[in-house]
C-alpha positions in Angstrom: 7.6 -6.7 51.2 5.9 -9.2 48.9 7.2 -11.8 46.5 6.2 -11.5 42.8 6.6 -13.6 39.7 6.6 -11.9 36.3 6.2 -14.1 33.2 7.2 -13.0 29.6 6.6 -13.9 26.0 10.4 -14.2 25.4 13.4 -15.3 27.4 15.2 -12.1 26.4 12.4 -10.0 27.9 12.8 -11.9 31.2 16.6 -11.2 31.2 16.1 -7.5 30.5 13.5 -7.1 33.2 15.7 -9.0 35.7 18.6 -6.7 34.9 16.4 -3.6 35.3 15.1 -4.7 38.6 18.6 -5.5 39.9 19.8 -2.1 38.7 17.1 -0.6 40.8 18.3 -2.4 43.9 15.7 -5.1 43.9 16.7 -8.7 44.4 15.5 -10.6 41.3 16.4 -14.0 39.8 15.5 -15.9 36.7 13.6 -19.1 37.3 11.5 -21.7 35.5 7.8 -20.8 35.5 5.9 -22.7 38.2 3.5 -25.4 36.9 0.5 -23.5 38.2 1.3 -20.6 35.8 1.9 -20.7 32.1 4.3 -18.6 30.0 5.3 -18.6 26.4 9.0 -18.8 27.1 9.1 -20.9 30.3 11.3 -18.4 32.2 10.0 -16.0 34.8 11.6 -13.4 37.1 11.0 -13.9 40.8 11.6 -10.8 43.0 10.7 -9.2 46.3 9.5 -5.6 46.4 7.1 -3.2 48.1 5.0 -3.1 44.8 4.9 -5.0 41.5 7.4 -2.7 39.8 5.4 -2.7 36.6 7.4 0.2 35.1 10.6 -1.9 35.3 9.2 -4.7 33.1 10.0 -5.3 29.4 7.2 -4.6 26.9 6.9 -8.4 26.3 5.6 -8.9 29.8 2.8 -11.5 29.9 1.7 -11.2 33.5 2.6 -10.5 37.1 1.3 -12.4 40.1 1.8 -12.0 43.8 3.0 -15.2 45.6 0.7 -16.1 48.6 2.3 -17.2 51.9 1.5 -20.9 51.2 3.9 -20.8 48.3 1.5 -22.6 46.0 -1.1 -20.1 45.1 -0.9 -16.8 43.3 -2.9 -13.6 43.2 -3.1 -11.9 39.8 -1.7 -8.4 39.7 -1.4 -7.6 36.0 -2.3 -9.6 32.8 -1.4 -8.2 29.4 -3.1 -9.2 26.2 
């Protein structure tokens, strides 16, 4: 199981994605975007899953990163234009 952070262009997209993840049995929470990452709306979804769950994300997804064990670095998983 890995921890992921998904950032979005809108706060509403983050809320929708969190709801979809939780509906699928995945623990997910809204959180401020870490300083090392940037996002248009400033809100991200943090969640733990076996895979990045791209299909559960709202269309206004900005990017998904995988959190590294040190808690301060991130590995890019998906970046949308």
